[in-house]
PDBQT receptor file of N, H, CA, C and O in Angstrom, charges set to zero:
ATOM      1  N   MET A   1      91.649 121.467 116.000  1.00  0.00    +0.000 N 
ATOM      2  CA  MET A   1      92.202 121.712 114.864  1.00  0.00    +0.000 C 
ATOM      3  C   MET A   1      92.185 122.806 114.344  1.00  0.00    +0.000 C 
ATOM      4  O   MET A   1      91.093 123.354 114.494  1.00  0.00    +0.000 OA
ATOM      5  N   GLY A   2      93.013 123.469 113.713  1.00  0.00    +0.000 N 
ATOM      6  H   GLY A   2      93.900 123.024 113.592  1.00  0.00    +0.000 HD
ATOM      7  CA  GLY A   2      93.009 124.868 113.042  1.00  0.00    +0.000 C 
ATOM      8  C   GLY A   2      92.546 124.654 111.711  1.00  0.00    +0.000 C 
ATOM      9  O   GLY A   2      92.299 123.537 111.257  1.00  0.00    +0.000 OA
ATOM     10  N   GLU A   3      92.420 125.807 111.039  1.00  0.00    +0.000 N 
ATOM     11  H   GLU A   3      92.621 126.714 111.408  1.00  0.00    +0.000 HD
ATOM     12  CA  GLU A   3      91.893 125.642 109.660  1.00  0.00    +0.000 C 
ATOM     13  C   GLU A   3      92.773 124.889 108.859  1.00  0.00    +0.000 C 
ATOM     14  O   GLU A   3      93.910 124.620 109.248  1.00  0.00    +0.000 OA
ATOM     15  N   VAL A   4      92.261 124.475 107.601  1.00  0.00    +0.000 N 
ATOM     16  H   VAL A   4      91.337 124.694 107.286  1.00  0.00    +0.000 HD
ATOM     17  CA  VAL A   4      93.132 123.741 106.734  1.00  0.00    +0.000 C 
ATOM     18  C   VAL A   4      92.863 124.490 105.353  1.00  0.00    +0.000 C 
ATOM     19  O   VAL A   4      91.769 124.539 104.792  1.00  0.00    +0.000 OA
ATOM     20  N   THR A   5      94.335 125.203 104.794  1.00  0.00    +0.000 N 
ATOM     21  H   THR A   5      95.224 125.163 105.250  1.00  0.00    +0.000 HD
ATOM     22  CA  THR A   5      94.157 125.714 103.208  1.00  0.00    +0.000 C 
ATOM     23  C   THR A   5      93.831 124.755 102.311  1.00  0.00    +0.000 C 
ATOM     24  O   THR A   5      93.775 123.546 102.534  1.00  0.00    +0.000 OA
ATOM     25  N   GLN A   6      93.594 125.380 101.176  1.00  0.00    +0.000 N 
ATOM     26  H   GLN A   6      93.640 126.362 100.995  1.00  0.00    +0.000 HD
ATOM     27  CA  GLN A   6      93.184 124.681  99.931  1.00  0.00    +0.000 C 
ATOM     28  C   GLN A   6      94.418 123.807  99.504  1.00  0.00    +0.000 C 
ATOM     29  O   GLN A   6      94.451 122.677  99.018  1.00  0.00    +0.000 OA
ATOM     30  N   LYS A   7      95.493 124.744  99.858  1.00  0.00    +0.000 N 
ATOM     31  H   LYS A   7      95.466 125.663 100.252  1.00  0.00    +0.000 HD
ATOM     32  CA  LYS A   7      96.791 124.312  99.183  1.00  0.00    +0.000 C 
ATOM     33  C   LYS A   7      97.288 123.041  99.945  1.00  0.00    +0.000 C 
ATOM     34  O   LYS A   7      97.834 122.092  99.383  1.00  0.00    +0.000 OA
ATOM     35  N   MET A   8      97.040 123.126 101.276  1.00  0.00    +0.000 N 
ATOM     36  H   MET A   8      96.597 123.897 101.732  1.00  0.00    +0.000 HD
ATOM     37  CA  MET A   8      97.515 122.247 102.235  1.00  0.00    +0.000 C 
ATOM     38  C   MET A   8      96.609 120.937 101.811  1.00  0.00    +0.000 C 
ATOM     39  O   MET A   8      97.287 119.934 101.589  1.00  0.00    +0.000 OA
ATOM     40  N   LEU A   9      95.258 120.796 101.672  1.00  0.00    +0.000 N 
ATOM     41  H   LEU A   9      94.708 121.612 101.852  1.00  0.00    +0.000 HD
ATOM     42  CA  LEU A   9      94.293 119.738 101.447  1.00  0.00    +0.000 C 
ATOM     43  C   LEU A   9      94.990 119.282 100.197  1.00  0.00    +0.000 C 
ATOM     44  O   LEU A   9      95.752 118.319 100.287  1.00  0.00    +0.000 OA
ATOM     45  N   THR A  10      94.841 119.770  99.245  1.00  0.00    +0.000 N 
ATOM     46  H   THR A  10      94.223 120.552  99.171  1.00  0.00    +0.000 HD
ATOM     47  CA  THR A  10      95.543 119.467  97.765  1.00  0.00    +0.000 C 
ATOM     48  C   THR A  10      96.711 118.663  97.854  1.00  0.00    +0.000 C 
ATOM     49  O   THR A  10      96.831 117.639  97.180  1.00  0.00    +0.000 OA
ATOM     50  N   GLN A  11      97.627 119.088  98.690  1.00  0.00    +0.000 N 
ATOM     51  H   GLN A  11      97.529 119.920  99.237  1.00  0.00    +0.000 HD
ATOM     52  CA  GLN A  11      99.105 118.565  98.813  1.00  0.00    +0.000 C 
ATOM     53  C   GLN A  11      98.907 117.045  99.484  1.00  0.00    +0.000 C 
ATOM     54  O   GLN A  11      99.497 116.029  99.116  1.00  0.00    +0.000 OA
ATOM     55  N   THR A  12      97.979 117.144 100.504  1.00  0.00    +0.000 N 
ATOM     56  H   THR A  12      97.500 117.969 100.803  1.00  0.00    +0.000 HD
ATOM     57  CA  THR A  12      97.773 115.915 101.465  1.00  0.00    +0.000 C 
ATOM     58  C   THR A  12      97.134 114.870 100.184  1.00  0.00    +0.000 C 
ATOM     59  O   THR A  12      97.666 113.877  99.687  1.00  0.00    +0.000 OA
ATOM     60  N   LEU A  13      95.958 115.427  99.908  1.00  0.00    +0.000 N 
ATOM     61  H   LEU A  13      95.526 116.234 100.311  1.00  0.00    +0.000 HD
ATOM     62  CA  LEU A  13      95.079 114.427  99.006  1.00  0.00    +0.000 C 
ATOM     63  C   LEU A  13      96.345 113.661  97.877  1.00  0.00    +0.000 C 
ATOM     64  O   LEU A  13      96.455 112.459  97.635  1.00  0.00    +0.000 OA
ATOM     65  N   ARG A  14      97.087 114.655  97.399  1.00  0.00    +0.000 N 
ATOM     66  H   ARG A  14      96.998 115.631  97.595  1.00  0.00    +0.000 HD
ATOM     67  CA  ARG A  14      97.669 114.357  96.398  1.00  0.00    +0.000 C 
ATOM     68  C   ARG A  14      98.917 113.048  96.804  1.00  0.00    +0.000 C 
ATOM     69  O   ARG A  14      99.233 112.094  96.093  1.00  0.00    +0.000 OA
ATOM     70  N   SER A  15      99.436 113.405  98.156  1.00  0.00    +0.000 N 
ATOM     71  H   SER A  15      99.179 114.180  98.734  1.00  0.00    +0.000 HD
ATOM     72  CA  SER A  15     100.394 112.466  98.626  1.00  0.00    +0.000 C 
ATOM     73  C   SER A  15      99.557 111.075  98.899  1.00  0.00    +0.000 C 
ATOM     74  O   SER A  15      99.943 109.933  98.650  1.00  0.00    +0.000 OA
ATOM     75  N   LEU A  16      98.442 111.437  99.417  1.00  0.00    +0.000 N 
ATOM     76  H   LEU A  16      98.128 112.364  99.620  1.00  0.00    +0.000 HD
ATOM     77  CA  LEU A  16      97.478 109.894  99.809  1.00  0.00    +0.000 C 
ATOM     78  C   LEU A  16      97.408 108.988  98.266  1.00  0.00    +0.000 C 
ATOM     79  O   LEU A  16      97.613 107.782  98.128  1.00  0.00    +0.000 OA
ATOM     80  N   GLU A  17      97.099 109.860  97.338  1.00  0.00    +0.000 N 
ATOM     81  H   GLU A  17      96.932 110.840  97.450  1.00  0.00    +0.000 HD
ATOM     82  CA  GLU A  17      96.987 109.051  96.105  1.00  0.00    +0.000 C 
ATOM     83  C   GLU A  17      98.258 108.535  95.660  1.00  0.00    +0.000 C 
ATOM     84  O   GLU A  17      98.232 107.410  95.162  1.00  0.00    +0.000 OA
ATOM     85  N   GLU A  18      99.280 109.087  95.733  1.00  0.00    +0.000 N 
ATOM     86  H   GLU A  18      99.301 110.002  96.137  1.00  0.00    +0.000 HD
ATOM     87  CA  GLU A  18     100.706 108.784  95.224  1.00  0.00    +0.000 C 
ATOM     88  C   GLU A  18     100.725 107.534  95.980  1.00  0.00    +0.000 C 
ATOM     89  O   GLU A  18     100.923 106.552  95.266  1.00  0.00    +0.000 OA
ATOM     90  N   ASP A  19     100.550 107.256  97.434  1.00  0.00    +0.000 N 
ATOM     91  H   ASP A  19     100.390 108.054  98.014  1.00  0.00    +0.000 HD
ATOM     92  CA  ASP A  19     100.841 106.296  98.339  1.00  0.00    +0.000 C 
ATOM     93  C   ASP A  19      99.887 105.153  98.079  1.00  0.00    +0.000 C 
ATOM     94  O   ASP A  19      99.978 104.050  98.619  1.00  0.00    +0.000 OA
ATOM     95  N   LYS A  20      98.882 105.545  97.125  1.00  0.00    +0.000 N 
ATOM     96  H   LYS A  20      98.809 106.441  96.687  1.00  0.00    +0.000 HD
ATOM     97  CA  LYS A  20      97.826 104.376  96.984  1.00  0.00    +0.000 C 
ATOM     98  C   LYS A  20      96.981 104.103  98.187  1.00  0.00    +0.000 C 
ATOM     99  O   LYS A  20      96.461 103.059  98.582  1.00  0.00    +0.000 OA
ATOM    100  N   LEU A  21      96.981 105.218  98.622  1.00  0.00    +0.000 N 
ATOM    101  H   LEU A  21      97.403 106.066  98.301  1.00  0.00    +0.000 HD
ATOM    102  CA  LEU A  21      95.873 104.851  99.765  1.00  0.00    +0.000 C 
ATOM    103  C   LEU A  21      94.331 105.385  99.643  1.00  0.00    +0.000 C 
ATOM    104  O   LEU A  21      93.371 104.869 100.214  1.00  0.00    +0.000 OA
ATOM    105  N   ILE A  22      94.291 106.560  98.755  1.00  0.00    +0.000 N 
ATOM    106  H   ILE A  22      95.071 106.980  98.291  1.00  0.00    +0.000 HD
ATOM    107  CA  ILE A  22      93.014 106.928  98.244  1.00  0.00    +0.000 C 
ATOM    108  C   ILE A  22      92.975 106.567  96.776  1.00  0.00    +0.000 C 
ATOM    109  O   ILE A  22      94.040 106.211  96.272  1.00  0.00    +0.000 OA
ATOM    110  N   THR A  23      91.943 106.609  96.058  1.00  0.00    +0.000 N 
ATOM    111  H   THR A  23      91.077 106.899  96.468  1.00  0.00    +0.000 HD
ATOM    112  CA  THR A  23      91.736 107.040  94.853  1.00  0.00    +0.000 C 
ATOM    113  C   THR A  23      90.795 108.165  94.303  1.00  0.00    +0.000 C 
ATOM    114  O   THR A  23      89.725 108.433  94.849  1.00  0.00    +0.000 OA
ATOM    115  N   ARG A  24      91.225 108.756  93.275  1.00  0.00    +0.000 N 
ATOM    116  H   ARG A  24      92.094 108.538  92.831  1.00  0.00    +0.000 HD
ATOM    117  CA  ARG A  24      90.747 109.922  92.860  1.00  0.00    +0.000 C 
ATOM    118  C   ARG A  24      89.821 109.987  91.465  1.00  0.00    +0.000 C 
ATOM    119  O   ARG A  24      90.402 109.969  90.380  1.00  0.00    +0.000 OA
ATOM    120  N   LYS A  25      88.597 110.051  91.521  1.00  0.00    +0.000 N 
ATOM    121  H   LYS A  25      88.126 110.066  92.403  1.00  0.00    +0.000 HD
ATOM    122  CA  LYS A  25      87.897 110.136  90.455  1.00  0.00    +0.000 C 
ATOM    123  C   LYS A  25      87.273 111.647  89.967  1.00  0.00    +0.000 C 
ATOM    124  O   LYS A  25      86.440 112.375  90.506  1.00  0.00    +0.000 OA
ATOM    125  N   VAL A  26      88.013 111.783  88.765  1.00  0.00    +0.000 N 
ATOM    126  H   VAL A  26      88.690 111.192  88.327  1.00  0.00    +0.000 HD
ATOM    127  CA  VAL A  26      87.115 113.212  88.188  1.00  0.00    +0.000 C 
ATOM    128  C   VAL A  26      85.789 113.035  87.277  1.00  0.00    +0.000 C 
ATOM    129  O   VAL A  26      85.745 112.293  86.296  1.00  0.00    +0.000 OA
ATOM    130  N   TYR A  27      84.849 113.728  87.689  1.00  0.00    +0.000 N 
ATOM    131  H   TYR A  27      84.884 114.331  88.486  1.00  0.00    +0.000 HD
ATOM    132  CA  TYR A  27      83.647 113.803  86.912  1.00  0.00    +0.000 C 
ATOM    133  C   TYR A  27      83.783 114.922  85.699  1.00  0.00    +0.000 C 
ATOM    134  O   TYR A  27      84.161 116.055  85.997  1.00  0.00    +0.000 OA
ATOM    135  N   PRO A  28      83.493 114.613  84.428  1.00  0.00    +0.000 N 
ATOM    136  CA  PRO A  28      83.372 115.685  83.391  1.00  0.00    +0.000 C 
ATOM    137  C   PRO A  28      82.079 116.362  83.667  1.00  0.00    +0.000 C 
ATOM    138  O   PRO A  28      81.155 115.864  83.024  1.00  0.00    +0.000 OA
ATOM    139  N   VAL A  29      81.773 117.268  84.372  1.00  0.00    +0.000 N 
ATOM    140  H   VAL A  29      82.524 117.673  84.895  1.00  0.00    +0.000 HD
ATOM    141  CA  VAL A  29      80.679 117.913  84.604  1.00  0.00    +0.000 C 
ATOM    142  C   VAL A  29      81.073 119.532  85.123  1.00  0.00    +0.000 C 
ATOM    143  O   VAL A  29      82.117 119.767  85.730  1.00  0.00    +0.000 OA
ATOM    144  N   VAL A  30      80.313 120.327  84.863  1.00  0.00    +0.000 N 
ATOM    145  H   VAL A  30      79.465 120.135  84.370  1.00  0.00    +0.000 HD
ATOM    146  CA  VAL A  30      80.482 121.764  85.285  1.00  0.00    +0.000 C 
ATOM    147  C   VAL A  30      79.009 122.246  86.397  1.00  0.00    +0.000 C 
ATOM    148  O   VAL A  30      77.851 122.486  86.058  1.00  0.00    +0.000 OA
ATOM    149  N   PRO A  31      79.598 122.252  87.691  1.00  0.00    +0.000 N 
ATOM    150  CA  PRO A  31      80.797 122.693  88.243  1.00  0.00    +0.000 C 
ATOM    151  C   PRO A  31      81.582 121.460  88.449  1.00  0.00    +0.000 C 
ATOM    152  O   PRO A  31      81.016 120.402  88.725  1.00  0.00    +0.000 OA
ATOM    153  N   PRO A  32      82.891 121.553  88.323  1.00  0.00    +0.000 N 
ATOM    154  CA  PRO A  32      83.845 120.177  88.414  1.00  0.00    +0.000 C 
ATOM    155  C   PRO A  32      83.498 119.403  89.554  1.00  0.00    +0.000 C 
ATOM    156  O   PRO A  32      83.219 120.000  90.594  1.00  0.00    +0.000 OA
ATOM    157  N   LYS A  33      83.478 118.357  89.519  1.00  0.00    +0.000 N 
ATOM    158  H   LYS A  33      83.705 117.872  88.675  1.00  0.00    +0.000 HD
ATOM    159  CA  LYS A  33      83.088 117.409  90.737  1.00  0.00    +0.000 C 
ATOM    160  C   LYS A  33      84.328 116.025  90.889  1.00  0.00    +0.000 C 
ATOM    161  O   LYS A  33      84.493 115.141  90.049  1.00  0.00    +0.000 OA
ATOM    162  N   VAL A  34      84.949 116.150  91.969  1.00  0.00    +0.000 N 
ATOM    163  H   VAL A  34      84.815 116.869  92.652  1.00  0.00    +0.000 HD
ATOM    164  CA  VAL A  34      85.937 114.967  92.280  1.00  0.00    +0.000 C 
ATOM    165  C   VAL A  34      85.731 114.584  93.601  1.00  0.00    +0.000 C 
ATOM    166  O   VAL A  34      85.558 115.205  94.649  1.00  0.00    +0.000 OA
ATOM    167  N   GLU A  35      85.820 112.857  93.153  1.00  0.00    +0.000 N 
ATOM    168  H   GLU A  35      85.960 112.352  92.301  1.00  0.00    +0.000 HD
ATOM    169  CA  GLU A  35      85.242 111.899  94.184  1.00  0.00    +0.000 C 
ATOM    170  C   GLU A  35      86.827 111.198  94.910  1.00  0.00    +0.000 C 
ATOM    171  O   GLU A  35      87.796 110.797  94.266  1.00  0.00    +0.000 OA
ATOM    172  N   TYR A  36      86.706 111.220  96.029  1.00  0.00    +0.000 N 
ATOM    173  H   TYR A  36      85.919 111.545  96.553  1.00  0.00    +0.000 HD
ATOM    174  CA  TYR A  36      87.997 110.253  96.419  1.00  0.00    +0.000 C 
ATOM    175  C   TYR A  36      87.382 109.112  97.623  1.00  0.00    +0.000 C 
ATOM    176  O   TYR A  36      86.507 109.193  98.485  1.00  0.00    +0.000 OA
ATOM    177  N   THR A  37      88.275 108.095  97.210  1.00  0.00    +0.000 N 
ATOM    178  H   THR A  37      88.986 108.029  96.509  1.00  0.00    +0.000 HD
ATOM    179  CA  THR A  37      87.630 106.696  97.823  1.00  0.00    +0.000 C 
ATOM    180  C   THR A  37      88.720 106.050  98.481  1.00  0.00    +0.000 C 
ATOM    181  O   THR A  37      89.677 105.898  97.721  1.00  0.00    +0.000 OA
ATOM    182  N   ILE A  38      88.914 105.576  99.758  1.00  0.00    +0.000 N 
ATOM    183  H   ILE A  38      88.137 105.699 100.375  1.00  0.00    +0.000 HD
ATOM    184  CA  ILE A  38      89.639 104.955 100.419  1.00  0.00    +0.000 C 
ATOM    185  C   ILE A  38      89.955 103.399  99.513  1.00  0.00    +0.000 C 
ATOM    186  O   ILE A  38      89.109 102.730  98.918  1.00  0.00    +0.000 OA
ATOM    187  N   THR A  39      91.255 103.146  99.627  1.00  0.00    +0.000 N 
ATOM    188  H   THR A  39      91.942 103.689 100.111  1.00  0.00    +0.000 HD
ATOM    189  CA  THR A  39      91.800 101.985  98.982  1.00  0.00    +0.000 C 
ATOM    190  C   THR A  39      91.706 100.872  99.657  1.00  0.00    +0.000 C 
ATOM    191  O   THR A  39      91.408 100.987 100.845  1.00  0.00    +0.000 OA
ATOM    192  N   GLU A  40      91.932  99.483  99.091  1.00  0.00    +0.000 N 
ATOM    193  H   GLU A  40      92.174  99.390  98.125  1.00  0.00    +0.000 HD
ATOM    194  CA  GLU A  40      91.972  98.303 100.088  1.00  0.00    +0.000 C 
ATOM    195  C   GLU A  40      93.362  98.577 101.028  1.00  0.00    +0.000 C 
ATOM    196  O   GLU A  40      93.474  98.366 102.235  1.00  0.00    +0.000 OA
ATOM    197  N   ARG A  41      94.202  99.016 100.261  1.00  0.00    +0.000 N 
ATOM    198  H   ARG A  41      94.111  99.187  99.280  1.00  0.00    +0.000 HD
ATOM    199  CA  ARG A  41      95.655  99.258 100.958  1.00  0.00    +0.000 C 
ATOM    200  C   ARG A  41      95.228 100.352 102.111  1.00  0.00    +0.000 C 
ATOM    201  O   ARG A  41      95.563  99.974 103.234  1.00  0.00    +0.000 OA
ATOM    202  N   GLY A  42      94.645 101.465 102.081  1.00  0.00    +0.000 N 
ATOM    203  H   GLY A  42      94.373 101.771 101.169  1.00  0.00    +0.000 HD
ATOM    204  CA  GLY A  42      94.393 102.340 103.048  1.00  0.00    +0.000 C 
ATOM    205  C   GLY A  42      93.284 101.763 104.147  1.00  0.00    +0.000 C 
ATOM    206  O   GLY A  42      93.314 102.104 105.329  1.00  0.00    +0.000 OA
ATOM    207  N   SER A  43      92.391 100.924 103.647  1.00  0.00    +0.000 N 
ATOM    208  H   SER A  43      92.367 100.647 102.687  1.00  0.00    +0.000 HD
ATOM    209  CA  SER A  43      91.524 100.315 104.634  1.00  0.00    +0.000 C 
ATOM    210  C   SER A  43      92.203  99.624 105.654  1.00  0.00    +0.000 C 
ATOM    211  O   SER A  43      91.715  99.672 106.783  1.00  0.00    +0.000 OA
ATOM    212  N   LYS A  44      93.396  98.896 105.437  1.00  0.00    +0.000 N 
ATOM    213  H   LYS A  44      93.793  98.858 104.520  1.00  0.00    +0.000 HD
ATOM    214  CA  LYS A  44      94.136  98.315 106.390  1.00  0.00    +0.000 C 
ATOM    215  C   LYS A  44      94.880  98.975 107.223  1.00  0.00    +0.000 C 
ATOM    216  O   LYS A  44      95.572  98.419 108.075  1.00  0.00    +0.000 OA
ATOM    217  N   LEU A  45      94.797 100.464 107.026  1.00  0.00    +0.000 N 
ATOM    218  H   LEU A  45      94.234 100.915 106.333  1.00  0.00    +0.000 HD
ATOM    219  CA  LEU A  45      95.204 101.247 108.099  1.00  0.00    +0.000 C 
ATOM    220  C   LEU A  45      94.238 101.496 109.480  1.00  0.00    +0.000 C 
ATOM    221  O   LEU A  45      94.594 101.645 110.649  1.00  0.00    +0.000 OA
ATOM    222  N   ILE A  46      93.082 101.484 108.976  1.00  0.00    +0.000 N 
ATOM    223  H   ILE A  46      92.793 101.362 108.026  1.00  0.00    +0.000 HD
ATOM    224  CA  ILE A  46      92.097 101.553 109.945  1.00  0.00    +0.000 C 
ATOM    225  C   ILE A  46      92.330 100.928 111.211  1.00  0.00    +0.000 C 
ATOM    226  O   ILE A  46      92.428 101.737 112.134  1.00  0.00    +0.000 OA
ATOM    227  N   PRO A  47      92.469  99.494 111.583  1.00  0.00    +0.000 N 
ATOM    228  CA  PRO A  47      92.630  98.957 112.814  1.00  0.00    +0.000 C 
ATOM    229  C   PRO A  47      93.940  99.499 113.305  1.00  0.00    +0.000 C 
ATOM    230  O   PRO A  47      94.256  99.175 114.450  1.00  0.00    +0.000 OA
ATOM    231  N   ILE A  48      94.702 100.222 112.670  1.00  0.00    +0.000 N 
ATOM    232  H   ILE A  48      94.445 100.485 111.740  1.00  0.00    +0.000 HD
ATOM    233  CA  ILE A  48      96.104 100.891 113.218  1.00  0.00    +0.000 C 
ATOM    234  C   ILE A  48      95.596 101.947 113.672  1.00  0.00    +0.000 C 
ATOM    235  O   ILE A  48      95.896 102.124 114.853  1.00  0.00    +0.000 OA
ATOM    236  N   PHE A  49      94.854 102.846 113.166  1.00  0.00    +0.000 N 
ATOM    237  H   PHE A  49      94.610 102.703 112.207  1.00  0.00    +0.000 HD
ATOM    238  CA  PHE A  49      94.518 104.149 113.538  1.00  0.00    +0.000 C 
ATOM    239  C   PHE A  49      93.548 104.030 114.889  1.00  0.00    +0.000 C 
ATOM    240  O   PHE A  49      93.621 104.827 115.824  1.00  0.00    +0.000 OA
ATOM    241  N   ALA A  50      92.542 102.796 114.830  1.00  0.00    +0.000 N 
ATOM    242  H   ALA A  50      92.483 102.148 114.070  1.00  0.00    +0.000 HD
ATOM    243  CA  ALA A  50      91.808 102.788 116.215  1.00  0.00    +0.000 C 
ATOM    244  C   ALA A  50      92.579 102.549 117.239  1.00  0.00    +0.000 C 
ATOM    245  O   ALA A  50      92.467 103.109 118.330  1.00  0.00    +0.000 OA
ATOM    246  N   GLN A  51      93.570 101.536 116.890  1.00  0.00    +0.000 N 
ATOM    247  H   GLN A  51      93.661 101.082 116.004  1.00  0.00    +0.000 HD
ATOM    248  CA  GLN A  51      94.648 101.310 118.207  1.00  0.00    +0.000 C 
ATOM    249  C   GLN A  51      95.426 102.648 118.658  1.00  0.00    +0.000 C 
ATOM    250  O   GLN A  51      95.794 102.854 119.815  1.00  0.00    +0.000 OA
ATOM    251  N   LEU A  52      95.598 103.420 117.706  1.00  0.00    +0.000 N 
ATOM    252  H   LEU A  52      95.298 103.253 116.766  1.00  0.00    +0.000 HD
ATOM    253  CA  LEU A  52      96.547 104.495 118.260  1.00  0.00    +0.000 C 
ATOM    254  C   LEU A  52      95.331 105.745 118.899  1.00  0.00    +0.000 C 
ATOM    255  O   LEU A  52      95.683 106.602 119.709  1.00  0.00    +0.000 OA
ATOM    256  N   ILE A  53      94.191 105.664 118.473  1.00  0.00    +0.000 N 
ATOM    257  H   ILE A  53      93.906 104.967 117.815  1.00  0.00    +0.000 HD
ATOM    258  CA  ILE A  53      93.182 106.381 119.291  1.00  0.00    +0.000 C 
ATOM    259  C   ILE A  53      92.641 105.747 120.399  1.00  0.00    +0.000 C 
ATOM    260  O   ILE A  53      91.937 106.469 121.106  1.00  0.00    +0.000 OA
ATOM    261  N   ASP A  54      92.782 104.556 120.755  1.00  0.00    +0.000 N 
ATOM    262  H   ASP A  54      93.353 103.969 120.181  1.00  0.00    +0.000 HD
ATOM    263  CA  ASP A  54      92.507 103.878 121.756  1.00  0.00    +0.000 C 
ATOM    264  C   ASP A  54      93.459 104.407 122.922  1.00  0.00    +0.000 C 
ATOM    265  O   ASP A  54      93.120 104.946 123.975  1.00  0.00    +0.000 OA
ATOM    266  N   TRP A  55      94.911 104.073 122.396  1.00  0.00    +0.000 N 
ATOM    267  H   TRP A  55      95.186 103.635 121.541  1.00  0.00    +0.000 HD
ATOM    268  CA  TRP A  55      96.074 104.371 123.397  1.00  0.00    +0.000 C 
ATOM    269  C   TRP A  55      96.146 105.836 123.756  1.00  0.00    +0.000 C 
ATOM    270  O   TRP A  55      96.467 106.237 124.875  1.00  0.00    +0.000 OA
ATOM    271  N   GLY A  56      95.843 106.565 122.791  1.00  0.00    +0.000 N 
ATOM    272  H   GLY A  56      95.582 106.239 121.882  1.00  0.00    +0.000 HD
ATOM    273  CA  GLY A  56      95.730 108.056 123.179  1.00  0.00    +0.000 C 
ATOM    274  C   GLY A  56      94.809 108.746 124.121  1.00  0.00    +0.000 C 
ATOM    275  O   GLY A  56      94.961 109.703 124.880  1.00  0.00    +0.000 OA
ATOM    276  N   ASN A  57      93.584 107.795 123.775  1.00  0.00    +0.000 N 
ATOM    277  H   ASN A  57      93.461 107.018 123.158  1.00  0.00    +0.000 HD
ATOM    278  CA  ASN A  57      92.525 108.130 125.152  1.00  0.00    +0.000 C 
ATOM    279  C   ASN A  57      92.839 107.490 126.403  1.00  0.00    +0.000 C 
ATOM    280  O   ASN A  57      92.373 107.881 127.473  1.00  0.00    +0.000 OA
ATOM    281  N   GLU A  58      93.635 106.494 126.282  1.00  0.00    +0.000 N 
ATOM    282  H   GLU A  58      94.013 106.177 125.413  1.00  0.00    +0.000 HD
ATOM    283  CA  GLU A  58      93.937 105.801 127.863  1.00  0.00    +0.000 C 
ATOM    284  C   GLU A  58      95.216 106.828 128.405  1.00  0.00    +0.000 C 
ATOM    285  O   GLU A  58      95.428 106.974 129.609  1.00  0.00    +0.000 OA
ATOM    286  N   VAL A  59      95.889 107.393 127.537  1.00  0.00    +0.000 N 
ATOM    287  H   VAL A  59      95.717 107.275 126.559  1.00  0.00    +0.000 HD
ATOM    288  CA  VAL A  59      97.035 108.297 128.070  1.00  0.00    +0.000 C 
ATOM    289  C   VAL A  59      96.152 109.512 128.599  1.00  0.00    +0.000 C 
ATOM    290  O   VAL A  59      96.243 109.792 129.794  1.00  0.00    +0.000 OA
ATOM    291  N   ALA A  60      95.384 110.178 127.857  1.00  0.00    +0.000 N 
ATOM    292  H   ALA A  60      95.310 109.950 126.886  1.00  0.00    +0.000 HD
ATOM    293  CA  ALA A  60      94.572 111.309 128.424  1.00  0.00    +0.000 C 
ATOM    294  C   ALA A  60      93.941 111.224 129.663  1.00  0.00    +0.000 C 
ATOM    295  O   ALA A  60      93.875 112.147 130.475  1.00  0.00    +0.000 OA
ATOM    296  N   GLN A  61      93.387 109.882 129.826  1.00  0.00    +0.000 N 
ATOM    297  H   GLN A  61      93.441 109.132 129.166  1.00  0.00    +0.000 HD
ATOM    298  CA  GLN A  61      92.540 109.502 131.022  1.00  0.00    +0.000 C 
ATOM    299  C   GLN A  61      93.504 109.453 132.098  1.00  0.00    +0.000 C 
ATOM    300  O   GLN A  61      93.175 109.939 133.179  1.00  0.00    +0.000 OA
ATOM    301  N   GLN A  62      94.862 108.839 131.930  1.00  0.00    +0.000 N 
ATOM    302  H   GLN A  62      95.129 108.444 131.051  1.00  0.00    +0.000 HD
ATOM    303  CA  GLN A  62      95.963 108.638 132.934  1.00  0.00    +0.000 C 
ATOM    304  C   GLN A  62      96.221 110.199 133.233  1.00  0.00    +0.000 C 
ATOM    305  O   GLN A  62      96.332 110.575 134.400  1.00  0.00    +0.000 OA
ATOM    306  N   GLU A  63      96.310 111.052 132.218  1.00  0.00    +0.000 N 
ATOM    307  H   GLU A  63      96.220 110.747 131.270  1.00  0.00    +0.000 HD
ATOM    308  CA  GLU A  63      97.004 112.346 132.858  1.00  0.00    +0.000 C 
ATOM    309  C   GLU A  63      95.862 113.002 133.394  1.00  0.00    +0.000 C 
ATOM    310  O   GLU A  63      96.202 113.568 134.433  1.00  0.00    +0.000 OA
ATOM    311  N   ASN A  64      94.813 113.153 133.176  1.00  0.00    +0.000 N 
ATOM    312  H   ASN A  64      94.537 112.693 132.332  1.00  0.00    +0.000 HD
ATOM    313  CA  ASN A  64      93.583 113.804 133.869  1.00  0.00    +0.000 C 
ATOM    314  C   ASN A  64      93.471 113.091 135.175  1.00  0.00    +0.000 C 
ATOM    315  O   ASN A  64      92.983 113.735 136.103  1.00  0.00    +0.000 OA
ATOM    316  N   ALA A  65      93.805 112.000 135.367  1.00  0.00    +0.000 N 
ATOM    317  H   ALA A  65      94.202 111.477 134.613  1.00  0.00    +0.000 HD
ATOM    318  CA  ALA A  65      93.492 111.224 136.820  1.00  0.00    +0.000 C 
ATOM    319  C   ALA A  65      94.845 111.805 137.568  1.00  0.00    +0.000 C 
ATOM    320  O   ALA A  65      94.730 112.086 138.761  1.00  0.00    +0.000 OA
ATOM    321  N   THR A  66      96.099 111.994 136.935  1.00  0.00    +0.000 N 
ATOM    322  H   THR A  66      96.192 111.766 135.966  1.00  0.00    +0.000 HD
ATOM    323  CA  THR A  66      97.231 112.452 137.655  1.00  0.00    +0.000 C 
ATOM    324  C   THR A  66      96.919 113.927 138.055  1.00  0.00    +0.000 C 
ATOM    325  O   THR A  66      97.326 114.309 139.152  1.00  0.00    +0.000 OA
ATOM    326  N   ILE A  67      96.269 114.736 137.300  1.00  0.00    +0.000 N 
ATOM    327  H   ILE A  67      95.939 114.425 136.409  1.00  0.00    +0.000 HD
ATOM    328  CA  ILE A  67      96.193 116.109 137.544  1.00  0.00    +0.000 C 
ATOM    329  C   ILE A  67      95.113 116.557 138.703  1.00  0.00    +0.000 C 
ATOM    330  O   ILE A  67      95.132 117.552 139.426  1.00  0.00    +0.000 OA
ATOM    331  N   GLU A  68      94.054 115.354 138.620  1.00  0.00    +0.000 N 
ATOM    332  H   GLU A  68      94.038 114.545 138.033  1.00  0.00    +0.000 HD
ATOM    333  CA  GLU A  68      92.970 115.858 139.742  1.00  0.00    +0.000 C 
ATOM    334  C   GLU A  68      93.516 115.153 141.068  1.00  0.00    +0.000 C 
ATOM    335  O   GLU A  68      92.931 115.315 142.138  1.00  0.00    +0.000 OA
TER     336      GLU A  68
């Protein structure tokens, strides 16, 4: 993966928060501290992502087997 800019990270986190996949907690300290936590809704996506990863690994193995 390439580098992630601060702007892109902020936009992505805001989008995930708007979709209620994560929550954001700001602590009133100096320097500023922000904590992100996955929500119950977001946690329900974990098995789906795991299946996608498994599928991707299978496809990659098949591609490698075809090339060799």
